[in-house]
C-alpha positions in Angstrom: 140.4 96.5 66.5 137.8 98.5 68.3 134.9 96.5 66.7 136.5 93.2 67.9 136.9 94.5 71.5 133.3 95.8 71.4 131.9 92.4 70.3 133.9 90.5 72.9 132.9 93.0 75.6 129.2 93.0 74.7 128.2 89.7 76.4 129.8 90.9 79.6 127.8 94.1 79.4 124.5 92.2 78.9 125.3 89.8 81.7 126.3 92.7 84.0 123.1 94.5 83.3 121.1 91.4 83.9 122.7 90.8 87.2 122.0 94.4 88.3 118.4 94.1 87.2 118.0 90.8 89.0 119.5 92.3 92.2 117.1 95.3 92.0 114.2 93.0 91.4 115.1 91.0 94.4 115.5 94.1 96.6 112.1 95.3 95.5 110.5 91.9 96.0 112.0 91.7 99.5 110.9 95.2 100.4 107.4 94.4 99.2 107.3 91.2 101.2 108.6 92.9 104.4 106.0 95.6 104.0 103.3 92.9 103.6 104.5 91.0 106.7 104.6 94.3 108.7 101.0 95.2 107.7 99.8 91.7 108.6 101.4 91.8 112.1 100.1 95.3 112.5 96.6 94.0 111.7 97.0 91.1 114.2 98.0 93.5 116.9 94.9 95.7 116.3 92.7 92.6 116.5 94.4 91.5 119.8 93.7 95.0 121.3 90.0 94.8 120.3 89.6 91.2 121.5 
């Protein structure tokens, strides 16, 4: 009985973990992109001050 439940539950476990990993990846990607944009705008501001 336990084995059957375990086998049936396993795909949900894998899919669940995959979704969590995917979300974390997107969060990290977004954070990196935001940081990159922030640095670019900071660089532009410094150029404007000099020029």
